[in-house]
N, C-alpha and C positions, 0 to 999 in steps of 0.2 A: 795894063794889068791892074786889077782892083784888089785892094787888100781888105780883108774882113773875115767873117766866119766861114770856114770851109768844113762841111760835114765829113769829108774824107779824113780830116785830121782830128776828129773827135775820139780820143782814146778812152774816154769814159765808158763806152759801150762795148769794148772789146772783151770777149770771154776767153781768157787764157787757158781754161780747162783745169784750173787748180781748185780742188775742193779741200778746204782746210778744216776737215772734220776731225783731225788728229789720228785717224786710223790709217797709218802708213805701214802697218805690219804686213809681211808677205802672207798670202794664204796658201797653205799646203794641203794636199789631198788628205782626206781622213784616213787614219790607220785601217788597213784591211781593204782599201779600195783598189789596191794593185796586187797582182799575183806574182809571187816569187816561185820560180821553177828551177830546181837544181837536178841535173841528170848527167849520167855518164854516156856521152854520145859516141857512137861507133862511126868512124870516118874511113870508108874503104879507099884504098889506093890501088895502083895497078896490080901489084903482086902481093900486097900485104894490107894491113889495116892498123889504125891507131885509135886510141880511146882518149877522150878529153872530157873532163868534168866542166860543165858549162852552167852558169847561173844567169837566168834571164828574168826581167821584170816586164810583164806585158809584151813579150816578144823581143825586147831589146837586150842584147848581151851586155851584162855589167861586169862579169868576171869569168876567167877561164883558167884551168890548170894547164900544166905542161902535158904534152902528149905522152902516152905510154903504149907499149906494144900489146898489152892485154887489158882486159877490163879491170877497173879498180874494185877493191873489196868494199863491202858495205860499211865496214868500220872506217876505212879511209875516206869514203865519200862523206860520212857524217862528220868526221874531224875537219875535213876541208870546208864543209858547209858552215860549221860553227865558227871557224876562223874567219871565213869570208864575211859572215854576219857581224862578228865583233869588229872587224876592221872597217866595214862599210856601213856601220849602224846608222849614222846620221844621214847618209845618202839614201839608204833604203827607206828611212822614215819620210824623207822629203819626197820620195817617189810614191808614197802611199802604202808601203808594205808594213804590216804589223810585225816588226822585227822581233819584238819580245816573244810573241807566240811562235814565230818561225824558229827562233833559237831553241825554245823548249821542244818543239816538234822534232828537231834534229838531235835531241839528247842533251842539250845544254842546261846548265843550272841558271835560273834567272838572276841570281846574285852576281854572276860573272859579268853581266852587262852594266851594273851600276858603277859609276866612277869612283 
């Protein structure tokens, strides 16, 4: 066995894939690139039906209300939507929802969202 230079052990040419450009911030979707949909869904059962308010972002359910035996009033749906936006504000922004404009659309005051 001969000792000497082995090119297989030359670690100077290994690319570990680290780019040290200082930009290690996460990239989030731009506001408004995702759609928030809030609706009072009718769910038929065998002999009755229930209604549930459901919030989805691009088809993914992010929040649901408890079921009710009749449809919810428009005022209740608006209150529920504003509360959901306030409590999930950061998550909605990370998903690409323009949470500020959605909050105003559901009857909220923009100052309610500032910490």
